[in-house]
PDB file of N, CA, C and O in Angstrom:
ATOM      1  N   UNK A   1      -9.630   8.862   2.244  1.00  0.00           N
ATOM      2  CA  UNK A   1      -9.457   7.432   2.396  1.00  0.00           C
ATOM      3  C   UNK A   1     -10.783   6.702   2.211  1.00  0.00           C
ATOM      4  O   UNK A   1     -10.813   5.563   1.743  1.00  0.00           O
ATOM      5  N   UNK A   2     -11.873   7.358   2.577  1.00  0.00           N
ATOM      6  CA  UNK A   2     -13.175   6.710   2.402  1.00  0.00           C
ATOM      7  C   UNK A   2     -13.462   6.462   0.921  1.00  0.00           C
ATOM      8  O   UNK A   2     -14.003   5.416   0.561  1.00  0.00           O
ATOM      9  N   UNK A   3     -13.100   7.422   0.058  1.00  0.00           N
ATOM     10  CA  UNK A   3     -13.295   7.251  -1.382  1.00  0.00           C
ATOM     11  C   UNK A   3     -12.409   6.138  -1.922  1.00  0.00           C
ATOM     12  O   UNK A   3     -12.837   5.351  -2.767  1.00  0.00           O
ATOM     13  N   UNK A   4     -11.185   6.073  -1.439  1.00  0.00           N
ATOM     14  CA  UNK A   4     -10.262   5.007  -1.848  1.00  0.00           C
ATOM     15  C   UNK A   4     -10.821   3.647  -1.424  1.00  0.00           C
ATOM     16  O   UNK A   4     -10.743   2.678  -2.180  1.00  0.00           O
ATOM     17  N   UNK A   5     -11.383   3.578  -0.218  1.00  0.00           N
ATOM     18  CA  UNK A   5     -11.954   2.319   0.275  1.00  0.00           C
ATOM     19  C   UNK A   5     -13.072   1.841  -0.644  1.00  0.00           C
ATOM     20  O   UNK A   5     -13.180   0.646  -0.920  1.00  0.00           O
ATOM     21  N   UNK A   6     -13.898   2.757  -1.116  1.00  0.00           N
ATOM     22  CA  UNK A   6     -14.987   2.391  -2.027  1.00  0.00           C
ATOM     23  C   UNK A   6     -14.410   1.940  -3.367  1.00  0.00           C
ATOM     24  O   UNK A   6     -14.839   0.931  -3.927  1.00  0.00           O
ATOM     25  N   UNK A   7     -13.438   2.690  -3.875  1.00  0.00           N
ATOM     26  CA  UNK A   7     -12.843   2.387  -5.172  1.00  0.00           C
ATOM     27  C   UNK A   7     -12.138   1.022  -5.192  1.00  0.00           C
ATOM     28  O   UNK A   7     -12.156   0.323  -6.204  1.00  0.00           O
ATOM     29  N   UNK A   8     -11.525   0.657  -4.076  1.00  0.00           N
ATOM     30  CA  UNK A   8     -10.759  -0.588  -4.011  1.00  0.00           C
ATOM     31  C   UNK A   8     -11.494  -1.701  -3.267  1.00  0.00           C
ATOM     32  O   UNK A   8     -10.887  -2.707  -2.902  1.00  0.00           O
ATOM     33  N   UNK A   9     -12.785  -1.529  -3.043  1.00  0.00           N
ATOM     34  CA  UNK A   9     -13.579  -2.533  -2.340  1.00  0.00           C
ATOM     35  C   UNK A   9     -13.436  -3.889  -3.031  1.00  0.00           C
ATOM     36  O   UNK A   9     -13.628  -4.008  -4.241  1.00  0.00           O
ATOM     37  N   UNK A  10     -13.101  -4.898  -2.247  1.00  0.00           N
ATOM     38  CA  UNK A  10     -12.929  -6.238  -2.786  1.00  0.00           C
ATOM     39  C   UNK A  10     -11.520  -6.526  -3.271  1.00  0.00           C
ATOM     40  O   UNK A  10     -11.171  -7.683  -3.507  1.00  0.00           O
ATOM     41  N   UNK A  11     -10.695  -5.479  -3.426  1.00  0.00           N
ATOM     42  CA  UNK A  11      -9.323  -5.680  -3.885  1.00  0.00           C
ATOM     43  C   UNK A  11      -8.292  -5.311  -2.820  1.00  0.00           C
ATOM     44  O   UNK A  11      -7.169  -5.815  -2.829  1.00  0.00           O
ATOM     45  N   UNK A  12      -8.687  -4.425  -1.899  1.00  0.00           N
ATOM     46  CA  UNK A  12      -7.781  -4.002  -0.823  1.00  0.00           C
ATOM     47  C   UNK A  12      -8.627  -3.628   0.389  1.00  0.00           C
ATOM     48  O   UNK A  12      -9.751  -3.145   0.252  1.00  0.00           O
ATOM     49  N   UNK A  13      -8.083  -3.852   1.554  1.00  0.00           N
ATOM     50  CA  UNK A  13      -8.754  -3.466   2.790  1.00  0.00           C
ATOM     51  C   UNK A  13      -8.108  -2.177   3.279  1.00  0.00           C
ATOM     52  O   UNK A  13      -6.896  -2.122   3.489  1.00  0.00           O
ATOM     53  N   UNK A  14      -8.915  -1.152   3.456  1.00  0.00           N
ATOM     54  CA  UNK A  14      -8.436   0.153   3.894  1.00  0.00           C
ATOM     55  C   UNK A  14      -8.805   0.317   5.360  1.00  0.00           C
ATOM     56  O   UNK A  14      -9.972   0.202   5.735  1.00  0.00           O
ATOM     57  N   UNK A  15      -7.803   0.588   6.182  1.00  0.00           N
ATOM     58  CA  UNK A  15      -8.013   0.747   7.615  1.00  0.00           C
ATOM     59  C   UNK A  15      -7.316   2.006   8.085  1.00  0.00           C
ATOM     60  O   UNK A  15      -6.197   2.301   7.664  1.00  0.00           O
ATOM     61  N   UNK A  16      -7.977   2.748   8.956  1.00  0.00           N
ATOM     62  CA  UNK A  16      -7.378   3.950   9.533  1.00  0.00           C
ATOM     63  C   UNK A  16      -7.243   3.743  11.034  1.00  0.00           C
ATOM     64  O   UNK A  16      -8.100   3.126  11.666  1.00  0.00           O
ATOM     65  N   UNK A  17      -6.155   4.265  11.600  1.00  0.00           N
ATOM     66  CA  UNK A  17      -6.023   4.262  13.053  1.00  0.00           C
ATOM     67  C   UNK A  17      -5.686   5.667  13.510  1.00  0.00           C
ATOM     68  O   UNK A  17      -5.138   6.469  12.754  1.00  0.00           O
ATOM     69  N   UNK A  18      -6.015   5.949  14.741  1.00  0.00           N
ATOM     70  CA  UNK A  18      -5.617   7.205  15.363  1.00  0.00           C
ATOM     71  C   UNK A  18      -4.274   6.939  16.031  1.00  0.00           C
ATOM     72  O   UNK A  18      -4.212   6.335  17.102  1.00  0.00           O
ATOM     73  N   UNK A  19      -3.204   7.392  15.392  1.00  0.00           N
ATOM     74  CA  UNK A  19      -1.844   7.065  15.852  1.00  0.00           C
ATOM     75  C   UNK A  19      -1.578   7.488  17.298  1.00  0.00           C
ATOM     76  O   UNK A  19      -1.025   6.693  18.058  1.00  0.00           O
ATOM     77  N   UNK A  20      -1.945   8.700  17.710  1.00  0.00           N
ATOM     78  CA  UNK A  20      -1.669   9.072  19.101  1.00  0.00           C
ATOM     79  C   UNK A  20      -2.396   8.183  20.129  1.00  0.00           C
ATOM     80  O   UNK A  20      -1.888   7.954  21.227  1.00  0.00           O
ATOM     81  N   UNK A  21      -3.557   7.700  19.768  1.00  0.00           N
ATOM     82  CA  UNK A  21      -4.296   6.835  20.677  1.00  0.00           C
ATOM     83  C   UNK A  21      -3.829   5.384  20.600  1.00  0.00           C
ATOM     84  O   UNK A  21      -4.149   4.584  21.480  1.00  0.00           O
ATOM     85  N   UNK A  22      -3.087   5.043  19.571  1.00  0.00           N
ATOM     86  CA  UNK A  22      -2.573   3.686  19.371  1.00  0.00           C
ATOM     87  C   UNK A  22      -1.059   3.735  19.291  1.00  0.00           C
ATOM     88  O   UNK A  22      -0.455   3.290  18.315  1.00  0.00           O
ATOM     89  N   UNK A  23      -0.456   4.285  20.337  1.00  0.00           N
ATOM     90  CA  UNK A  23       0.988   4.529  20.322  1.00  0.00           C
ATOM     91  C   UNK A  23       1.812   3.254  20.184  1.00  0.00           C
ATOM     92  O   UNK A  23       2.908   3.285  19.624  1.00  0.00           O
ATOM     93  N   UNK A  24       1.304   2.145  20.683  1.00  0.00           N
ATOM     94  CA  UNK A  24       2.062   0.893  20.555  1.00  0.00           C
ATOM     95  C   UNK A  24       2.147   0.469  19.085  1.00  0.00           C
ATOM     96  O   UNK A  24       3.222   0.130  18.592  1.00  0.00           O
ATOM     97  N   UNK A  25       1.023   0.490  18.404  1.00  0.00           N
ATOM     98  CA  UNK A  25       1.013   0.144  16.980  1.00  0.00           C
ATOM     99  C   UNK A  25       1.853   1.134  16.190  1.00  0.00           C
ATOM    100  O   UNK A  25       2.632   0.741  15.322  1.00  0.00           O
ATOM    101  N   UNK A  26       1.696   2.412  16.489  1.00  0.00           N
ATOM    102  CA  UNK A  26       2.486   3.443  15.805  1.00  0.00           C
ATOM    103  C   UNK A  26       3.972   3.204  16.003  1.00  0.00           C
ATOM    104  O   UNK A  26       4.755   3.307  15.058  1.00  0.00           O
ATOM    105  N   UNK A  27       4.357   2.890  17.212  1.00  0.00           N
ATOM    106  CA  UNK A  27       5.757   2.629  17.509  1.00  0.00           C
ATOM    107  C   UNK A  27       6.285   1.391  16.810  1.00  0.00           C
ATOM    108  O   UNK A  27       7.426   1.368  16.348  1.00  0.00           O
ATOM    109  N   UNK A  28       5.457   0.369  16.735  1.00  0.00           N
ATOM    110  CA  UNK A  28       5.872  -0.867  16.070  1.00  0.00           C
ATOM    111  C   UNK A  28       6.224  -0.639  14.605  1.00  0.00           C
ATOM    112  O   UNK A  28       7.089  -1.320  14.053  1.00  0.00           O
ATOM    113  N   UNK A  29       5.551   0.318  13.980  1.00  0.00           N
ATOM    114  CA  UNK A  29       5.791   0.592  12.565  1.00  0.00           C
ATOM    115  C   UNK A  29       6.619   1.856  12.338  1.00  0.00           C
ATOM    116  O   UNK A  29       6.788   2.289  11.199  1.00  0.00           O
ATOM    117  N   UNK A  30       7.128   2.441  13.401  1.00  0.00           N
ATOM    118  CA  UNK A  30       8.002   3.602  13.277  1.00  0.00           C
ATOM    119  C   UNK A  30       7.307   4.850  12.780  1.00  0.00           C
ATOM    120  O   UNK A  30       7.935   5.699  12.146  1.00  0.00           O
ATOM    121  N   UNK A  31       6.028   4.975  13.056  1.00  0.00           N
ATOM    122  CA  UNK A  31       5.276   6.153  12.619  1.00  0.00           C
ATOM    123  C   UNK A  31       5.644   7.321  13.521  1.00  0.00           C
ATOM    124  O   UNK A  31       5.424   7.282  14.732  1.00  0.00           O
ATOM    125  N   UNK A  32       6.207   8.361  12.914  1.00  0.00           N
ATOM    126  CA  UNK A  32       6.645   9.533  13.666  1.00  0.00           C
ATOM    127  C   UNK A  32       5.977  10.822  13.183  1.00  0.00           C
ATOM    128  O   UNK A  32       6.097  11.868  13.821  1.00  0.00           O
ATOM    129  N   UNK A  33       5.286  10.740  12.074  1.00  0.00           N
ATOM    130  CA  UNK A  33       4.611  11.916  11.523  1.00  0.00           C
ATOM    131  C   UNK A  33       3.273  11.482  10.944  1.00  0.00           C
ATOM    132  O   UNK A  33       3.070  10.321  10.585  1.00  0.00           O
ATOM    133  N   UNK A  34       2.373  12.444  10.865  1.00  0.00           N
ATOM    134  CA  UNK A  34       1.053  12.155  10.317  1.00  0.00           C
ATOM    135  C   UNK A  34       0.735  13.167   9.238  1.00  0.00           C
ATOM    136  O   UNK A  34       1.105  14.335   9.356  1.00  0.00           O
ATOM    137  N   UNK A  35       0.068  12.745   8.208  1.00  0.00           N
ATOM    138  CA  UNK A  35      -0.403  11.378   7.981  1.00  0.00           C
ATOM    139  C   UNK A  35       0.711  10.468   7.463  1.00  0.00           C
ATOM    140  O   UNK A  35       1.622  10.912   6.764  1.00  0.00           O
ATOM    141  N   UNK A  36       0.620   9.209   7.815  1.00  0.00           N
ATOM    142  CA  UNK A  36       1.498   8.168   7.298  1.00  0.00           C
ATOM    143  C   UNK A  36       0.624   7.086   6.688  1.00  0.00           C
ATOM    144  O   UNK A  36      -0.363   6.657   7.286  1.00  0.00           O
ATOM    145  N   UNK A  37       0.993   6.656   5.508  1.00  0.00           N
ATOM    146  CA  UNK A  37       0.281   5.572   4.833  1.00  0.00           C
ATOM    147  C   UNK A  37       1.224   4.386   4.749  1.00  0.00           C
ATOM    148  O   UNK A  37       2.349   4.508   4.265  1.00  0.00           O
ATOM    149  N   UNK A  38       0.767   3.254   5.217  1.00  0.00           N
ATOM    150  CA  UNK A  38       1.507   2.010   5.081  1.00  0.00           C
ATOM    151  C   UNK A  38       0.682   1.075   4.217  1.00  0.00           C
ATOM    152  O   UNK A  38      -0.517   0.911   4.443  1.00  0.00           O
ATOM    153  N   UNK A  39       1.311   0.466   3.237  1.00  0.00           N
ATOM    154  CA  UNK A  39       0.633  -0.498   2.386  1.00  0.00           C
ATOM    155  C   UNK A  39       1.254  -1.861   2.652  1.00  0.00           C
ATOM    156  O   UNK A  39       2.465  -2.050   2.529  1.00  0.00           O
ATOM    157  N   UNK A  40       0.401  -2.796   3.015  1.00  0.00           N
ATOM    158  CA  UNK A  40       0.830  -4.149   3.355  1.00  0.00           C
ATOM    159  C   UNK A  40       0.438  -5.113   2.251  1.00  0.00           C
ATOM    160  O   UNK A  40      -0.591  -4.951   1.596  1.00  0.00           O
ATOM    161  N   UNK A  41       1.273  -6.115   2.061  1.00  0.00           N
ATOM    162  CA  UNK A  41       0.929  -7.239   1.193  1.00  0.00           C
ATOM    163  C   UNK A  41       1.463  -8.488   1.873  1.00  0.00           C
ATOM    164  O   UNK A  41       2.644  -8.570   2.210  1.00  0.00           O
ATOM    165  N   UNK A  42       0.590  -9.446   2.070  1.00  0.00           N
ATOM    166  CA  UNK A  42       0.956 -10.693   2.749  1.00  0.00           C
ATOM    167  C   UNK A  42       1.573 -10.425   4.125  1.00  0.00           C
ATOM    168  O   UNK A  42       2.494 -11.125   4.547  1.00  0.00           O
ATOM    169  N   UNK A  43       1.060  -9.410   4.815  1.00  0.00           N
ATOM    170  CA  UNK A  43       1.493  -9.105   6.172  1.00  0.00           C
ATOM    171  C   UNK A  43       2.758  -8.279   6.285  1.00  0.00           C
ATOM    172  O   UNK A  43       3.219  -8.001   7.392  1.00  0.00           O
ATOM    173  N   UNK A  44       3.327  -7.883   5.155  1.00  0.00           N
ATOM    174  CA  UNK A  44       4.554  -7.094   5.157  1.00  0.00           C
ATOM    175  C   UNK A  44       4.331  -5.721   4.544  1.00  0.00           C
ATOM    176  O   UNK A  44       3.560  -5.578   3.596  1.00  0.00           O
ATOM    177  N   UNK A  45       5.005  -4.712   5.084  1.00  0.00           N
ATOM    178  CA  UNK A  45       4.920  -3.367   4.511  1.00  0.00           C
ATOM    179  C   UNK A  45       5.658  -3.380   3.180  1.00  0.00           C
ATOM    180  O   UNK A  45       6.844  -3.705   3.119  1.00  0.00           O
ATOM    181  N   UNK A  46       4.943  -3.020   2.110  1.00  0.00           N
ATOM    182  CA  UNK A  46       5.551  -2.995   0.778  1.00  0.00           C
ATOM    183  C   UNK A  46       5.697  -1.576   0.239  1.00  0.00           C
ATOM    184  O   UNK A  46       6.396  -1.358  -0.751  1.00  0.00           O
ATOM    185  N   UNK A  47       5.051  -0.622   0.875  1.00  0.00           N
ATOM    186  CA  UNK A  47       5.182   0.782   0.480  1.00  0.00           C
ATOM    187  C   UNK A  47       4.784   1.645   1.657  1.00  0.00           C
ATOM    188  O   UNK A  47       4.011   1.232   2.521  1.00  0.00           O
ATOM    189  N   UNK A  48       5.327   2.853   1.675  1.00  0.00           N
ATOM    190  CA  UNK A  48       5.063   3.772   2.781  1.00  0.00           C
ATOM    191  C   UNK A  48       5.149   5.195   2.259  1.00  0.00           C
ATOM    192  O   UNK A  48       5.959   5.497   1.383  1.00  0.00           O
ATOM    193  N   UNK A  49       4.317   6.059   2.797  1.00  0.00           N
ATOM    194  CA  UNK A  49       4.333   7.464   2.443  1.00  0.00           C
ATOM    195  C   UNK A  49       4.068   8.294   3.692  1.00  0.00           C
ATOM    196  O   UNK A  49       3.190   7.967   4.490  1.00  0.00           O
ATOM    197  N   UNK A  50       4.826   9.357   3.854  1.00  0.00           N
ATOM    198  CA  UNK A  50       4.631  10.276   4.976  1.00  0.00           C
ATOM    199  C   UNK A  50       4.285  11.633   4.397  1.00  0.00           C
ATOM    200  O   UNK A  50       4.958  12.124   3.492  1.00  0.00           O
ATOM    201  N   UNK A  51       3.226  12.237   4.929  1.00  0.00           N
ATOM    202  CA  UNK A  51       2.768  13.530   4.442  1.00  0.00           C
ATOM    203  C   UNK A  51       1.545  13.361   3.561  1.00  0.00           C
ATOM    204  O   UNK A  51       1.160  12.248   3.202  1.00  0.00           O
ATOM    205  N   UNK A  52       0.951  14.477   3.225  1.00  0.00           N
ATOM    206  CA  UNK A  52      -0.280  14.460   2.431  1.00  0.00           C
ATOM    207  C   UNK A  52      -0.030  13.882   1.047  1.00  0.00           C
ATOM    208  O   UNK A  52       0.954  14.221   0.390  1.00  0.00           O
ATOM    209  N   UNK A  53      -0.924  13.011   0.612  1.00  0.00           N
ATOM    210  CA  UNK A  53      -0.929  12.471  -0.751  1.00  0.00           C
ATOM    211  C   UNK A  53      -2.349  12.598  -1.266  1.00  0.00           C
ATOM    212  O   UNK A  53      -3.306  12.354  -0.532  1.00  0.00           O
ATOM    213  N   UNK A  54      -2.486  12.981  -2.528  1.00  0.00           N
ATOM    214  CA  UNK A  54      -3.840  13.076  -3.061  1.00  0.00           C
ATOM    215  C   UNK A  54      -4.349  11.677  -3.437  1.00  0.00           C
ATOM    216  O   UNK A  54      -3.597  10.702  -3.454  1.00  0.00           O
ATOM    217  N   UNK A  55      -5.629  11.617  -3.730  1.00  0.00           N
ATOM    218  CA  UNK A  55      -6.299  10.341  -3.994  1.00  0.00           C
ATOM    219  C   UNK A  55      -5.624   9.574  -5.131  1.00  0.00           C
ATOM    220  O   UNK A  55      -5.468   8.356  -5.045  1.00  0.00           O
ATOM    221  N   UNK A  56      -5.228  10.267  -6.183  1.00  0.00           N
ATOM    222  CA  UNK A  56      -4.605   9.594  -7.320  1.00  0.00           C
ATOM    223  C   UNK A  56      -3.270   8.963  -6.936  1.00  0.00           C
ATOM    224  O   UNK A  56      -2.956   7.860  -7.383  1.00  0.00           O
ATOM    225  N   UNK A  57      -2.485   9.651  -6.112  1.00  0.00           N
ATOM    226  CA  UNK A  57      -1.207   9.101  -5.661  1.00  0.00           C
ATOM    227  C   UNK A  57      -1.416   7.834  -4.839  1.00  0.00           C
ATOM    228  O   UNK A  57      -0.700   6.847  -5.009  1.00  0.00           O
ATOM    229  N   UNK A  58      -2.390   7.871  -3.959  1.00  0.00           N
ATOM    230  CA  UNK A  58      -2.673   6.707  -3.118  1.00  0.00           C
ATOM    231  C   UNK A  58      -3.156   5.543  -3.977  1.00  0.00           C
ATOM    232  O   UNK A  58      -2.759   4.398  -3.763  1.00  0.00           O
ATOM    233  N   UNK A  59      -4.010   5.840  -4.943  1.00  0.00           N
ATOM    234  CA  UNK A  59      -4.503   4.798  -5.845  1.00  0.00           C
ATOM    235  C   UNK A  59      -3.356   4.152  -6.609  1.00  0.00           C
ATOM    236  O   UNK A  59      -3.339   2.933  -6.781  1.00  0.00           O
ATOM    237  N   UNK A  60      -2.398   4.949  -7.070  1.00  0.00           N
ATOM    238  CA  UNK A  60      -1.240   4.400  -7.781  1.00  0.00           C
ATOM    239  C   UNK A  60      -0.410   3.503  -6.878  1.00  0.00           C
ATOM    240  O   UNK A  60       0.064   2.451  -7.307  1.00  0.00           O
ATOM    241  N   UNK A  61      -0.233   3.916  -5.625  1.00  0.00           N
ATOM    242  CA  UNK A  61       0.507   3.087  -4.672  1.00  0.00           C
ATOM    243  C   UNK A  61      -0.182   1.740  -4.479  1.00  0.00           C
ATOM    244  O   UNK A  61       0.468   0.695  -4.461  1.00  0.00           O
ATOM    245  N   UNK A  62      -1.508   1.777  -4.334  1.00  0.00           N
ATOM    246  CA  UNK A  62      -2.261   0.543  -4.136  1.00  0.00           C
ATOM    247  C   UNK A  62      -2.228  -0.340  -5.371  1.00  0.00           C
ATOM    248  O   UNK A  62      -2.061  -1.555  -5.261  1.00  0.00           O
ATOM    249  N   UNK A  63      -2.382   0.249  -6.531  1.00  0.00           N
ATOM    250  CA  UNK A  63      -2.344  -0.525  -7.789  1.00  0.00           C
ATOM    251  C   UNK A  63      -1.001  -1.219  -7.936  1.00  0.00           C
ATOM    252  O   UNK A  63      -0.943  -2.378  -8.348  1.00  0.00           O
ATOM    253  N   UNK A  64       0.081  -0.521  -7.605  1.00  0.00           N
ATOM    254  CA  UNK A  64       1.419  -1.117  -7.703  1.00  0.00           C
ATOM    255  C   UNK A  64       1.548  -2.296  -6.747  1.00  0.00           C
ATOM    256  O   UNK A  64       2.161  -3.308  -7.089  1.00  0.00           O
ATOM    257  N   UNK A  65       0.976  -2.175  -5.548  1.00  0.00           N
ATOM    258  CA  UNK A  65       1.071  -3.247  -4.557  1.00  0.00           C
ATOM    259  C   UNK A  65       0.202  -4.442  -4.923  1.00  0.00           C
ATOM    260  O   UNK A  65       0.574  -5.590  -4.681  1.00  0.00           O
ATOM    261  N   UNK A  66      -0.940  -4.167  -5.498  1.00  0.00           N
ATOM    262  CA  UNK A  66      -1.858  -5.244  -5.874  1.00  0.00           C
ATOM    263  C   UNK A  66      -1.297  -6.035  -7.050  1.00  0.00           C
ATOM    264  O   UNK A  66      -1.418  -7.258  -7.121  1.00  0.00           O
ATOM    265  N   UNK A  67      -0.681  -5.297  -7.966  1.00  0.00           N
ATOM    266  CA  UNK A  67      -0.048  -5.952  -9.122  1.00  0.00           C
ATOM    267  C   UNK A  67      -0.938  -6.186 -10.229  1.00  0.00           C
ATOM    268  O   UNK A  67      -0.521  -6.728 -11.253  1.00  0.00           O
TER     269      UNK A  67
END
């Protein structure tokens, strides 16, 4: 995720949370497995992935959301 954050600097904000320590936030978004990736646009979840994804897959998800 750190590499993705550098690659998308200025175009997307990349944030990580520790789901077990942030159970309220995790519950609000229905996170039941880790890793989970949520992609937001204008405050709404526009894409989601559960399980390991490689850097290229994540980049494609972000590119699709950015448009």
